[in-house]
C-alpha positions in Angstrom: 0.0 0.0 0.0 2.8 2.3 0.9 4.5 1.5 -2.4 1.3 2.3 -4.3 1.1 5.7 -2.5 4.8 6.5 -3.2 4.4 5.7 -6.8 1.4 8.0 -7.0 3.3 10.9 -5.4 6.2 10.4 -7.8 3.8 10.3 -10.8 2.3 13.7 -9.6 5.7 15.4 -9.2 6.7 14.3 -12.6 3.6 15.8 -14.2 4.3 19.2 -12.6 8.0 19.2 -13.8 6.9 18.2 -17.2 4.5 21.1 -17.4 7.3 23.6 -16.4 10.0 22.2 -18.6 8.0 21.5 -21.7 9.1 24.6 -23.6 12.6 24.0 -22.6 12.4 20.4 -23.7 11.0 21.3 -27.1 14.0 23.5 -27.4 16.4 21.0 -26.2 15.0 17.7 -27.6 13.9 16.9 -31.0 10.5 15.6 -32.2 11.4 11.9 -31.8 12.3 12.5 -28.2 9.1 14.3 -27.7 7.1 11.3 -28.9 9.0 8.9 -26.8 8.5 11.1 -23.8 4.8 11.4 -24.5 4.4 7.6 -24.6 6.2 7.4 -21.4 4.0 10.0 -19.8 0.8 8.0 -21.0 2.1 4.7 -19.6 2.8 6.4 -16.3 -0.7 7.9 -16.3 -2.4 4.5 -17.0 -0.4 2.9 -14.2 -1.6 5.5 -11.8 -5.2 5.1 -12.9 -5.0 1.3 -12.4 -3.5 1.8 -9.0 -6.3 4.1 -7.9 -9.0 1.5 -9.1 -7.2 -1.3 -7.2 -7.2 0.8 -4.1 -10.9 1.3 -4.4 -11.6 -2.4 -5.0 -9.5 -3.4 -2.0 -11.7 -1.2 0.2 -14.8 -2.8 -1.2 -13.4 -6.3 -0.5 -12.4 -5.4 3.0 -16.0 -4.2 3.6 -17.5 -7.4 2.3 -15.1 -9.4 4.4 -16.1 -7.6 7.5 -19.8 -8.3 6.6 -19.1 -12.0 6.0 -17.2 -12.3 9.2 -20.2 -10.8 11.0 -22.6 -13.2 9.2 -20.3 -16.2 10.0 -20.2 -15.2 13.7 -24.0 -15.1 13.7 -24.3 -18.5 12.0 -21.8 -20.0 14.5 -23.9 -18.7 17.3 -27.1 -20.3 15.9 -25.3 -23.6 15.3 -24.1 -23.5 18.9 -27.7 -23.0 20.1 -28.9 -25.8 17.9 -26.1 -28.1 19.0 -27.0 -27.3 22.6 -30.6 -28.1 21.9 -29.7 -31.4 20.3 -27.2 -32.3 22.9 -30.1 -32.8 25.4 -29.7 -36.5 26.2 -33.4 -37.3 25.5 -33.4 -37.5 21.7 -31.2 -38.6 18.8 -31.5 -37.8 15.1 -30.4 -39.9 12.2 -30.1 -38.2 8.8 -29.8 -39.9 5.4 -28.8 -37.7 2.4 -30.0 -39.9 -0.5 -30.2 -43.6 -0.7 -26.5 -44.4 -0.9 -25.1 -41.9 1.6 -24.0 -42.8 5.0 -26.2 -41.5 7.8 -25.3 -38.6 10.1 -26.0 -38.8 13.8 -27.0 -36.0 16.1 -27.6 -36.2 19.9 -27.8 -39.1 22.3 -30.4 -41.1 24.1 -30.3 -41.7 27.9 -28.2 -44.6 29.0 -31.1 -46.2 30.9 -32.9 -46.8 27.6 -30.2 -49.3 26.6 -29.5 -47.4 23.3 -25.9 -47.8 22.1 -23.7 -44.7 22.1 -21.8 -45.7 18.9 -23.3 -44.9 15.6 -22.8 -48.3 14.0 -24.3 -50.1 17.0 -27.2 -47.7 17.2 -28.5 -48.8 13.7 -28.4 -52.5 14.9 -32.0 -52.0 16.2 -32.6 -55.7 16.9 -29.8 -55.7 19.6 -31.4 -53.1 21.9 -35.1 -52.9 20.7 -37.6 -55.7 21.2 -38.0 -57.8 18.1 -41.6 -56.7 17.2 -40.8 -53.0 17.6 -37.5 -53.5 15.7 -39.1 -55.1 12.7 -41.8 -52.3 12.6 -39.0 -49.6 12.7 -36.9 -51.2 10.0 -39.9 -51.5 7.6 -40.9 -47.9 8.4 -37.4 -46.6 7.7 -37.2 -48.5 4.4 -40.5 -47.0 3.3 -39.4 -43.5 4.5 -36.2 -43.6 2.4 -37.6 -45.3 -0.6 -41.1 -43.7 -0.9 -40.9 -40.7 1.5 -43.7 -42.2 3.8 -43.6 -40.5 7.1 -44.3 -42.5 10.3 -44.8 -42.2 14.1 -44.0 -45.3 16.1 -43.9 -46.2 19.8 -40.9 -48.5 20.5 -40.1 -50.7 23.4 -36.4 -51.4 24.3 -34.9 -54.5 25.7 -34.9 -52.7 29.1 -38.7 -52.1 28.9 -38.2 -48.4 28.3 -40.5 -46.6 25.8 -39.2 -44.5 22.9 -41.0 -42.5 20.2 -39.7 -42.6 16.7 -40.7 -39.9 14.1 -39.7 -40.2 10.5 -39.9 -37.3 8.1 -38.4 -36.2 4.7 -37.2 -32.6 4.0 -35.0 -31.2 1.2 -34.2 -34.7 -0.2 -33.0 -35.9 3.2 -34.6 -38.5 5.5 -34.7 -37.7 9.2 -35.6 -40.1 12.0 -35.9 -38.6 15.5 -35.7 -40.9 18.5 -37.2 -39.4 21.7 -37.0 -40.9 25.2 -40.5 -40.4 26.6 -41.3 -39.6 30.2 -44.2 -38.6 32.5 -47.6 -38.4 30.8 -46.2 -39.1 27.3 -44.4 -42.2 28.5 -47.6 -43.4 30.2 -49.6 -42.7 27.0 -47.1 -44.6 24.9 -47.1 -47.6 27.3 -50.9 -47.6 27.2 -50.8 -47.6 23.4 -48.3 -50.5 23.5 -50.5 -52.3 25.9 -53.5 -51.7 23.7 -51.7 -53.1 20.7 -50.6 -56.1 22.7 -54.2 -56.7 23.9 -55.5 -56.3 20.4 -53.0 -58.7 19.1 -53.8 -61.2 21.8 -57.5 -60.9 21.2 -57.0 -61.4 17.5 -54.8 -64.4 18.2 -57.3 -65.9 20.6 -60.2 -65.4 18.2 -58.2 -66.9 15.4 -57.5 -69.9 17.6 -61.2 -70.1 18.6 -62.2 -70.0 14.9 -59.8 -72.9 14.2 -61.3 -75.3 16.9 -64.5 -77.3 16.3 -66.1 -76.2 19.5 -68.9 -73.5 19.4 -67.8 -70.4 21.3 -69.8 -67.2 21.7 -69.6 -63.8 23.4 -72.6 -61.8 24.6 -73.2 -58.2 25.7 -74.5 -57.4 29.2 -78.1 -57.5 27.8 -77.5 -61.1 26.5 -77.2 -60.2 22.8 -74.7 -62.1 20.7 -71.6 -60.0 19.9 -69.2 -62.5 18.5 -69.2 -66.2 17.5 -66.6 -68.5 16.0 -66.7 -70.6 12.9 -67.9 -73.7 14.7 -70.9 -71.8 16.2 -71.9 -70.4 12.7 -71.7 -73.9 11.2 -73.8 -75.4 14.1 -76.6 -72.8 13.5 -76.2 -73.1 9.7 -75.3 -69.4 9.2 -73.3 -68.0 6.2 -70.5 -66.9 8.4 -69.9 -65.9 12.1 -70.7 -62.3 11.5 -74.1 -63.2 10.0 -74.8 -65.5 12.9 -74.2 -62.8 15.4 -76.0 -60.1 13.4 -79.1 -62.4 12.9 -79.0 -63.5 16.6 -79.1 -67.2 15.8 -79.1 -69.1 19.0 -77.5 -72.5 19.5 -79.1 -73.3 22.8 -82.8 -73.4 23.6 -84.6 -70.5 25.4 -85.0 -72.6 28.5 -81.3 -73.4 28.6 -80.3 -69.7 28.1 -82.6 -68.6 30.8 -81.1 -71.2 33.2 -77.6 -70.0 32.3 -78.6 -66.4 33.0 -80.2 -67.3 36.3 -77.4 -69.6 37.6 -74.2 -67.9 36.2 -72.5 -65.4 38.5 -69.3 -63.4 38.4 -67.6 -65.8 40.8 -69.2 -69.1 39.7 -69.6 -69.8 35.9 -72.3 -72.0 34.6 -71.4 -75.7 34.0 -73.9 -78.3 33.0 -74.9 -80.7 30.3 -77.4 -79.2 27.8 -79.4 -81.0 25.1 -80.1 -79.2 21.8 -80.7 -79.9 18.1 -77.8 -79.4 15.6 -78.5 -80.0 11.9 -81.6 -82.0 12.8 -79.8 -84.3 15.3 -80.2 -84.3 19.0 -76.8 -83.3 20.4 -75.5 -83.2 24.0 -73.1 -80.3 24.9 -71.1 -79.7 28.1 -71.7 -75.9 28.3 -69.4 -73.5 30.2 -70.6 -69.9 30.4 -68.7 -67.3 32.4 -70.1 -63.8 33.2 -68.0 -60.6 33.5 -68.6 -56.9 33.8 -68.7 -56.4 30.0 -71.0 -59.4 29.3 -70.5 -63.1 29.2 -68.7 -65.7 27.1 -69.4 -69.4 26.7 -68.2 -72.6 25.1 -70.1 -75.8 24.2 -68.2 -79.1 24.1 -69.9 -81.8 22.1 -70.2 -84.8 24.4 -72.7 -86.8 22.3 -69.9 -89.3 21.4 -68.9 -89.5 25.1 -72.5 -90.2 26.1 -72.7 -92.9 23.5 -69.4 -94.4 24.6 -70.6 -94.2 28.3 -73.8 -96.0 27.4 -71.9 -98.5 25.3 -69.4 -99.0 28.2 -72.3 -99.6 30.6 -73.8 -102.2 28.2 -70.4 -103.8 27.7 -69.8 -104.0 31.4 -73.2 -105.5 31.9 -72.6 -108.0 29.1 -69.2 -108.9 30.6 -70.8 -109.4 34.0 -73.5 -111.7 32.5 -70.8 -113.6 30.6 -68.6 -114.0 33.7 -71.7 -115.1 35.7 -72.1 -118.0 33.3 -68.5 -119.1 33.4 -67.6 -122.2 35.2 -64.4 -120.5 36.4 -64.8 -118.7 39.7 -64.2 -114.9 39.4 -64.3 -112.1 42.0 -63.6 -108.4 41.4 -62.6 -106.0 44.1 -62.5 -102.2 43.9 -59.7 -99.8 44.9 -60.9 -100.0 48.5 -60.5 -103.8 48.4 -64.2 -104.3 48.7 -66.1 -107.0 46.7 -67.8 -105.5 43.7 -68.6 -108.6 41.6 -68.6 -112.4 41.9 -70.1 -115.0 39.7 -72.1 -118.1 40.6 -69.0 -120.4 40.3 -67.3 -118.3 43.0 -70.2 -118.7 45.4 -70.4 -122.4 44.7 -66.7 -122.9 45.1 -66.5 -121.3 48.6 -70.1 -122.0 49.7 -70.5 -118.6 51.2 -73.7 -117.0 52.4 -75.3 -114.7 49.9 -76.1 -112.1 52.5 -72.4 -111.9 53.4 -71.4 -111.5 49.7 -74.1 -108.9 49.0 -72.7 -106.9 51.9 -69.6 -106.3 49.7 -67.0 -107.5 52.3 -63.4 -106.4 52.4 -60.9 -108.7 50.7 -59.1 -109.3 54.0 -62.4 -110.0 55.7 -63.3 -112.5 53.0 -60.0 -114.4 53.5 -60.5 -114.4 57.3 -64.0 -115.9 56.8 -62.6 -118.6 54.5 -59.9 -119.4 57.0 -62.4 -119.6 59.8 -64.4 -122.1 57.8 -61.3 -124.3 57.2 -61.5 -123.7 53.5 -58.0 -122.3 52.9 -54.7 -124.0 53.1 -53.2 -124.0 56.6 -50.3 -121.6 56.9 -47.5 -121.4 59.4 -47.6 -117.6 59.3 -51.1 -116.5 58.5 -50.5 -112.7 58.7 -47.5 -112.9 56.3 -49.4 -115.2 53.9 -52.4 -112.8 53.9 -50.2 -109.7 53.4 -48.5 -111.4 50.4 -52.0 -112.3 48.9 -53.2 -108.7 49.3 -50.0 -107.2 47.9 -51.6 -107.6 44.4 -53.2 -104.2 44.9 -49.8 -102.5 44.7 -48.3 -104.9 42.2 -47.8 -104.2 38.5 -47.8 -107.8 37.2 -50.2 -110.6 37.6 -49.6 -112.8 40.7 -50.3 -116.5 40.6 -50.2 -119.2 43.3 -51.3 -122.8 43.9 -53.7 -123.4 46.8 -54.1 -126.9 48.0 -57.4 -126.8 49.8 -58.3 -129.1 52.8 -61.1 -130.7 50.8 -58.6 -132.1 48.3 -59.0 -129.5 45.5 -56.1 -127.8 43.9 -56.6 -124.2 42.7 -54.4 -122.0 40.6 -55.1 -118.5 41.8 -54.5 -115.5 39.4 -54.7 -112.0 41.0 -54.4 -109.1 38.6 -54.5 -105.4 39.5 -57.0 -103.4 37.5 -56.0 -100.2 35.8 -58.8 -98.2 37.4 -58.0 -99.6 40.9 -58.8 -102.8 42.6 -58.0 -106.4 41.6 -59.5 -109.3 39.8 -59.2 -112.8 41.3 -59.6 -115.9 39.1 -59.6 -119.4 40.6 -58.8 -122.1 38.1 -59.7 -125.5 39.4 -56.8 -127.8 38.5 -58.3 -130.8 40.3 -59.9 -132.1 37.2 -56.9 -131.4 35.1 -54.7 -133.4 37.4 -57.2 -136.2 37.4 -57.4 -136.1 33.6 -53.6 -136.4 33.4 -53.7 -139.5 35.5 -56.4 -141.0 33.4 -54.9 -140.0 30.1 -53.5 -143.5 29.3 -56.8 -145.1 30.1 -58.7 -142.7 27.9 -56.3 -143.5 25.0 -57.1 -147.1 25.4 -60.8 -146.6 25.4 -60.7 -144.0 22.6 -61.5 -146.5 19.9 -64.4 -147.9 21.9 -65.8 -144.4 22.5 -65.6 -143.5 18.8 -67.3 -146.7 17.9 -70.3 -145.8 20.0 -70.7 -142.3 18.7 -73.8 -141.4 16.8 -71.6 -139.0 14.8 -69.7 -140.6 11.8 -66.0 -140.3 12.3 -63.1 -141.3 10.0 -59.4 -140.5 10.5 -57.0 -140.5 7.5 -53.2 -140.3 7.6 -51.1 -137.9 5.4 -50.7 -140.7 2.8 -54.5 -140.7 2.3 -55.1 -144.1 3.9 -57.8 -144.5 6.5 -56.6 -145.1 10.1 -59.9 -145.8 11.8 -63.7 -145.3 11.3 -66.7 -146.0 13.5 -69.9 -147.9 12.6 -71.9 -144.6 12.3 -69.6 -143.5 9.5 -70.1 -146.7 7.6 -73.9 -146.7 8.2 -74.3 -143.2 7.0 -72.5 -143.9 3.7 -73.8 -147.4 3.2 -70.4 -149.1 3.0 -69.2 -152.3 4.7 -66.5 -152.7 7.3 -64.2 -154.3 4.7 -64.5 -151.3 2.4 -63.4 -149.0 5.2 -60.9 -151.2 6.9 -57.6 -149.5 8.1 -55.2 -149.0 5.3 -57.8 -148.4 2.6 -56.9 -145.5 0.4 -59.3 -142.6 0.2 -59.8 -143.2 -3.6 -61.2 -146.6 -2.8 -63.4 -145.1 -0.1 -64.6 -142.6 -2.7 -65.5 -145.3 -5.1 -67.4 -147.2 -2.4 -69.4 -144.0 -1.6 -70.3 -143.1 -5.1 -73.8 -144.8 -5.0 -74.7 -142.4 -2.2 -73.0 -139.2 -3.4 -71.3 -138.7 -6.8 -70.9 -134.9 -6.8 -67.3 -133.7 -7.8 -67.1 -131.3 -4.9 -67.5 -134.2 -2.4 -64.9 -136.8 -1.8 -62.5 -135.4 -4.4 -62.2 -132.3 -2.3 -61.8 -134.4 0.8 -58.9 -136.2 -0.9 -57.3 -133.0 -2.0 -57.3 -131.6 1.6 -56.1 -134.8 3.2 -53.2 -135.5 0.8 -52.2 -131.8 0.5 -48.6 -130.8 1.3 -49.5 -127.3 2.4 -47.9 -126.1 5.6 -51.2 -124.8 6.8 -54.2 -127.1 6.5 -57.4 -125.2 7.0 -60.5 -126.8 8.5 -63.7 -126.9 6.5 -67.4 -127.3 7.2 -70.4 -127.9 5.0 -73.6 -129.8 4.3 -74.1 -132.7 1.9 -77.4 -134.1 0.8 -77.2 -137.8 -0.2 -79.3 -139.7 -2.7 -80.6 -141.7 0.2 -82.4 -138.6 1.5 -80.0 -138.0 4.4 -78.6 -134.6 5.0 -75.1 -134.6 6.6 -73.2 -131.8 8.3 -69.6 -132.5 7.6 -66.4 -131.1 9.1 -62.8 -131.6 8.0 -60.5 -131.1 11.0 -56.7 -131.2 10.9 -55.1 -133.4 13.6 -51.6 -133.6 14.9 -49.0 -135.7 13.0 -50.5 -134.5 9.7 -53.6 -136.6 10.2 -57.1 -135.4 9.2 -60.5 -136.3 10.7 -63.7 -136.3 8.8 -66.9 -136.1 10.9 -70.5 -136.5 9.6 -73.6 -135.6 11.6 -77.0 -136.6 10.5 -79.0 -133.3 10.5 -81.9 -134.5 8.4 -84.4 -134.0 11.2 -83.1 -130.6 12.2 -83.1 -129.4 8.6 -86.6 -130.5 8.1 -87.6 -128.7 11.3 -85.8 -125.6 10.1 -87.7 -125.7 6.8 -90.9 -126.2 8.7 -90.0 -123.2 11.0 -89.3 -121.1 7.9 -92.7 -121.9 6.4 -94.3 -121.2 9.8 -92.4 -117.8 10.0 -93.8 -116.9 6.6 -97.2 -117.8 7.7 -96.8 -115.7 10.8 -95.7 -112.8 8.6 -98.8 -113.1 6.6 -100.8 -113.3 9.7 -99.2 -110.1 11.0 -100.1 -108.4 7.7 -103.6 -109.8 8.0 -103.8 -108.3 11.6 -102.7 -104.9 10.2 -105.4 -105.1 7.6 -107.8 -106.0 10.3 -106.9 -102.9 12.3 -107.2 -100.7 9.2 -110.6 -101.9 8.0 -112.5 -103.3 11.0 -111.9 -100.6 13.7 -115.0 -98.7 12.5 -117.1 -101.9 12.4 -116.1 -102.7 16.0 -116.9 -99.3 17.4 -120.0 -98.4 15.4 -122.4 -101.1 17.0 -121.3 -100.2 20.5 -121.8 -96.5 19.8 -125.3 -97.2 18.6 -126.1 -99.3 21.7 -124.9 -96.5 24.0 -126.9 -93.9 22.0 -130.1 -95.9 22.1 -129.7 -96.6 25.8 -129.4 -92.9 26.4 -132.5 -92.3 24.3 -134.5 -94.8 26.4 -133.6 -92.7 29.5 -135.2 -89.6 28.1 -138.9 -88.9 29.0 -139.8 -88.3 25.4 -139.8 -92.1 24.8 -142.0 -92.8 27.8 -141.5 -93.4 31.5 -139.5 -96.5 32.6 -140.2 -98.4 35.7 -137.5 -99.0 38.2 -136.4 -102.3 36.9 -136.3 -101.1 33.3 -134.3 -98.0 34.3 -131.9 -100.2 36.2 -131.5 -102.5 33.2 -131.0 -99.5 30.9 -128.3 -98.2 33.3 -126.6 -101.6 33.2 -126.7 -101.6 29.4 -125.2 -98.1 29.2 -122.5 -98.9 31.8 -121.6 -102.2 30.2 -121.6 -100.8 26.7 -119.3 -97.9 27.8 -117.0 -100.3 29.5 -117.0 -102.5 26.5 -116.3 -99.6 24.2 -113.4 -98.5 26.4 -111.9 -102.1 26.2 -112.4 -102.2 22.4 -110.8 -98.8 22.0 -107.9 -99.9 24.2 -107.4 -103.1 22.3 -107.6 -101.2 18.9 -105.1 -98.6 20.2 -102.7 -101.3 21.2 -103.2 -103.1 17.9 -102.4 -99.9 16.0 -99.3 -99.3 18.1 -98.1 -102.8 17.4 -98.9 -102.5 13.8 -96.7 -99.3 13.7 -99.4 -97.2 12.0 -99.9 -94.7 14.8 -98.9 -91.2 13.9 -98.8 -88.6 16.6 -100.6 -85.3 15.9 -98.0 -83.0 17.3 -99.2 -79.6 18.5 -98.2 -77.0 21.0 -100.1 -78.0 24.2 -100.8 -75.6 27.0 -100.2 -77.8 30.0 -102.4 -75.9 32.5 -105.3 -76.0 30.0 -104.8 -79.7 29.5 -104.8 -80.3 33.3 -108.1 -78.4 33.6 -109.6 -80.4 30.8 -108.5 -83.7 32.5 -109.9 -82.6 35.9 -113.3 -81.7 34.4 -113.5 -85.0 32.5 -112.5 -87.0 35.6 -114.8 -85.2 38.0 -117.8 -87.5 37.6 -115.7 -90.6 37.6 -114.0 -89.5 40.8 -117.3 -88.8 42.5 -118.5 -92.3 41.6 -115.3 -93.8 43.2 -115.7 -91.6 46.3 -112.2 -90.1 45.9 -110.9 -86.6 45.4 -108.2 -85.3 43.1 -105.4 -83.0 44.3 -103.3 -81.3 41.5 -100.0 -79.8 42.4 -98.6 -77.8 39.4 -96.7 -74.5 39.2 -98.3 -71.6 37.3 -95.4 -71.4 34.9 -95.8 -74.9 33.7 -95.6 -73.6 30.1 -96.2 -75.5 26.9 -94.9 -78.8 25.3 -95.0 -80.1 21.8 -96.9 -83.4 21.9 -100.1 -85.2 20.8 -102.7 -83.6 23.1 -105.3 -86.4 22.7 -102.8 -89.2 23.5 -101.4 -87.2 26.4 -104.9 -86.7 27.7 -105.5 -90.5 27.4 -102.4 -91.1 29.5 -103.7 -88.8 32.3 -107.2 -90.4 32.2 -105.8 -94.0 32.3 -103.5 -93.2 35.2 -106.1 -91.3 37.2 -108.7 -94.0 36.5 -106.3 -96.7 37.6 -105.5 -94.8 40.8 -109.2 -94.2 41.5 -110.0 -97.9 41.1 -107.5 -98.9 43.8 -108.0 -96.0 46.2 -110.3 -96.5 49.2 -113.5 -94.4 49.6 -112.9 -91.0 51.0 -109.2 -90.9 50.1 -107.4 -88.5 47.7 -105.2 -89.2 44.7 -102.4 -86.8 43.8 -101.3 -85.4 40.4 -97.9 -83.7 40.6 -96.6 -81.9 37.5 -93.4 -80.0 36.8 -90.7 -79.3 34.2 -87.1 -80.7 34.1 -85.5 -78.6 31.4 -87.6 -79.1 28.2 -89.1 -82.3 29.6 -92.6 -82.5 31.1 -92.5 -84.7 34.3 -95.7 -85.7 36.2 -96.7 -88.5 38.7 -99.9 -89.9 40.0 -100.0 -91.3 43.5 -102.6 -93.1 45.6 -102.8 -94.6 49.1 -104.4 -97.8 47.9 -103.3 -101.3 48.9 -100.2 -101.2 46.7 -98.7 -103.8 44.4 -96.8 -106.9 45.7 -93.2 -106.9 44.8 -93.5 -110.3 43.0 -95.9 -108.8 40.4 -94.5 -105.3 40.2 -92.4 -106.1 37.1 -95.5 -107.4 35.2 -97.9 -104.4 35.7 -97.1 -103.1 32.2 -97.9 -106.4 30.6 -101.2 -106.6 28.7 -104.2 -108.2 30.4 -102.4 -108.2 33.7 -105.0 -107.2 36.4 -104.3 -107.0 40.1 -106.9 -106.5 42.8 -110.6 -106.7 42.8 -111.2 -103.7 40.6 -108.3 -104.2 38.2 -110.4 -104.2 34.9 -109.0 -105.7 31.7 -105.4 -104.9 32.6 -104.8 -102.6 29.6 -104.5 -99.2 31.2 -100.8 -99.2 32.2 -99.9 -101.0 29.0 -101.6 -98.2 26.9 -99.8 -95.6 29.1 -96.5 -97.1 28.5 -97.2 -97.4 24.7 -98.3 -93.8 24.3 -95.4 -92.4 26.5 -92.9 -94.5 24.4 -94.4 -93.0 21.2 -93.4 -89.6 22.7 -89.9 -91.0 23.4 -90.6 -90.8 27.1 -90.3 -93.1 30.1 -92.6 -94.6 32.7 -91.6 -95.9 36.1 -93.7 -97.3 38.9 -92.9 -97.4 42.6 -95.2 -99.2 45.0 -95.2 -100.8 48.4 -97.9 -103.0 50.0 -100.1 -101.1 52.4 -98.6 -97.7 51.4 -99.9 -97.0 47.9 -98.5 -96.6 44.4 -96.8 -93.9 42.5 -96.5 -93.9 38.7 -94.1 -91.3 37.2 -93.8 -90.2 33.6 -91.3 -88.1 31.7 -92.2 -86.8 28.3 -89.7 -84.7 26.3 -90.8 -81.9 24.1 -90.9 -82.9 20.5 -90.0 -80.8 17.5 -92.8 -78.9 15.8 -93.5 -80.1 12.2 -91.7 -78.0 9.6 -94.9 -76.6 8.0 -96.3 -75.5 11.4 -93.0 -74.1 12.4 -92.7 -72.1 9.2 -96.2 -70.7 9.8 
């Protein structure tokens, strides 16, 4: 700068000197020198002008520099403020500039969140964020960078801390801000996470419930269906679960739902077996329904198969008991408490024990003590030890066996086996006869031939070479051959030739010869029937014997076959008779009832004054005619009803019956009859007895028959009771009287037809008709009676399904 100023002063002094000395110069120098000097003066002037311009530009630059330094200071101050704001250890920002750029990190998260401090480790979200949150974050970041989709997420770290992640795009850059939440925001985020978890759990459980084949439902507090699963929708035949809930299709009957609503509480859920109809089939469900503040939820477990298996098991156990009872081998079964639960007749005969003692179900140890006291068990040196060893079967895993040599000379092999459900089974195999048979075996072998000779069954034994070893006279007589033709050593071909006059079919002796002379390892037995030319019908059997021998047996079944054919013909005749009986019921019922109805009608007409007055004897005779005709009409109606039931042509007229109206009708119809018998009727029925789908006329007949029967056996001045009630959808009622009762020896025959007991028993058809009509309704009848205390007849009638046409209406 100083140089530039000195040059400028020098250039100014030169200009002044030039102006003073110009005339002198022109005088001193020539023209060429003047030109040169002028050029020099111009160059110096241009240099001075350039210097002045440069000085001015330098001043402008310095001013701009001062302004830039001021702006830079302001920017640094703002950056410091921003860095101080980001340096708050509650948030961290990750910035991506484009898809391929490395991210930039700003700020840190608190240490307690578990977030790594290093940049590389921070992006490994799966290491410090829970897997579900990490996967959501990675998908959101990918969509943010690729498609500029913003997001707001609540994350949960491995240390159960809650973070908020916000993703945004600005100026071509992707920003993700991680904020450590606290106070109300943290609680709100945790509630959101909890809501998401609950929603996920609910969705998972509903998916699981849709996958199972058990109907499940959820109701609102007012009992309306809110949600059902696929199995429920299928059970009620709905399009889908949503349609089933929207249409309010119920799986359980109204009575069952009311019972659930009445029984279920917040602390005690409803648990019971409920019967309903699914796809037209009666189905049993084990229903569990739990109530909560927001409504209730229930599940129905189909136990129809279990019920069927339980019934089948009961039948099987009963069948096994009956089978064991007919076995000759003594068997006794004890339960887990070592008490006798079953014994067969052979057991009782073996030990000759008192039936009363056995029916008392004694303890196994008590039973052994009783047998020892009766000198029926082997004598033991140490009775307690022997008894303990015998009873150890209840803790044993394998079957225990022992030989008992009884004082009466019998030898028993005793098998004791622990039962899977507890208890033990004792089997007493009597070896006395086996030992005796072994001792007599040689004797039996010697008399074998003699025994076979006296058999009525034809027997022939052949060796593997096809030659006969022995035959008895019955064999030769059946086939009409001589003893020489069937002597030992004769080949089966020769025997076949000798038997040709009696039987020459190719499937006869040729097949016997093939079986006898076959070299097969397994020789099957064979049975069949042959009809000879002589008229005999033989039942034959080919039985393989040891040592490759074969026995042929022939039994004359001519008489039994003839009897069988006769029985077949008789059965056909009975079938035709049964058809004739059905035709009789169809066509003759009117002809049987019509004359009796006319007699009753004319007898009633004779009683009217319009046909003249009757004297006392005539009136008495007319009353007898009317009474006897009515009784005969009742008997005929009963017989025809039973005949129609037996013929299978009875069809129930199912309607919806109001039970209280039915009881009033029965009471009015029985009033006169009860007055004649001198008894009163006491009806005990609740007001909410409701309705039942049944045949009203048949149900009324059941009541009339039971009340009439009770009135017949009740003493004068007494009362008969009619008690009615409901058990679920079933209608249950009973009729009681205080008559003489029914003896126990005839109690099992009261439902038989024409079984009359007592002086006023009638034709004995009343209870039989009751049982038939109740059975037509798929109900049950039971009777309980004791001599001198009266009789009680109880009926249970389930509600039937309304016919489809009526139900549609």
